[in-house]
N, C-alpha and C positions, 0 to 999 in steps of 0.2 A: 596532594601539597608535592610540588617539587622537589628532589633531592639536591640541594646545594652543598656538595662537597667541595673540597679545594681543586679537585681534579677536574671535576664538571666545568669550573669556570677558567681552565687552563694554568691554574696557580698552584703548581705542585709544593713547592716551598716558601712560603710567604716570609719574608723578612720582617721579624716582630722586632720594632724599637724597644730598647729596653731602658725603663725609668729608674733612674738612681737617686730621685730624689731632687732633681734640677731641670728647671722647664718644663713643669707640669703640665702647662698649657698646651705646650708643641706637642708633648707625648700624646695628649688627649685627642689633638685633632688627627694625628697620625694614627692612632688606635681606632677612632671614629671609622676614618676611611676604611681601614681594613675589615672593619666589621660590616659596613655599606656593602663592600665589595662581596663579601661572604653570606651576604642576606641575613647578619646577626644583629644588626644594630638595634632594631625595635625589641627584641627580647633583651639586649643589654639595658636597654633605656627602661623598658618598663616591665621584664619579669615574663615569665610564662604567662600566657593568657589562653581562656577558652575561647574558642571561635563562635561568631554569633548563632550559628547553624547548630551548636552543640545539642540540643533538643532532640534534631531531626537526625541526628547521627546514629548509626547502630552502634551496639556495644563495641564491636570489632573495630570500627572506625574510630571510636572514642580512644580506645587502647591504644591503636596506630599513632593516632594524632598526640597523646602523651608520650610515646616513646620517641616519636620525632622530636618533639619539644625537650625532652630530656637529653636528647643527643645532640641538638644545636646548643643547649644551654650547656653542657660538658665540654662542647667545642670552644664557645665563648668565654668560658671560663679557665679553660686550657693556656686560650690566647692572652688573657690577662695574667695569668701566673708567669708565662713565659715572657712577658713583658715588664716584670718589674725584677729587679735586683735581688740577690740574694738578703741584702741588709733591709730592703721594704716587705719582702715576701712573708715575713712571722705576722705581718699587720692582716694578711688577708688568708693566710693559710687554713684557718678553720670555717672559711667562708664556702658554702657547698653550692651556691648559685652565683652566676655572672654578675646578676644586678647587685647582689649584694658586696660582691668584691667590688664592682665600680663604684658603688656609693660609698663604701667605706675610704676607699683613695681618694674620691672628691671631697669627702668630708674632712680627711686628715689634711688633704695638701692645698684645698682651696682656703681652709681657715689658717693654715701657715702662712699662705700667701697674704692675703688680709692683714694678719697680726704684723709681717715683715713691712708692707707698706704704711700701716699706721705707726711702726717704729720709725721706719725713714722719714715720714712726714715730721715727726717730732722732731728728730735730728736736724732736718734741715730748717725747721723753725727755730730752733736752738742756736744754730750755727747763723741764721739771719739776725736774730738778737744781739749775738756777739759783734757780728761784723758792723750792726748799727751804732753798739756800743762804742766801739773802736773808732769809727767814723765820728762820732761826736766827742769823743775823747781828744781826738786830733785836732778838730775846730777848735775847742776850748784851749788847748794847748799854745794854739797860734796866737 
């Protein structure tokens, strides 16, 4: 497998966007692009996987593959950790795999977004009812 370090791609210091609890969807897209650039997205999305040719690899090749996977996973996890604010970090600090950290953030903030949207919908419906009642009251008053 080819070594895909930051410097081999001409990216020495990748600017990592910091997620502070707002605009999770925007942060996700930016992080996914960085992971794609660095050849780490599949690992973040699916976790460490064994190659299809695993049975045909020698023990040394298997060991080398595992080490490469661990190094890539650590690199991706590091990017995720750098990409969250200190207030968000405790939610992932015990995660030792990039996929686990990514999934935890997704679970937390997509659920929060859905809950926010539901609350917003209920508030809008309530405002519409109040407005309709006010309009009916004005008609009855005339």
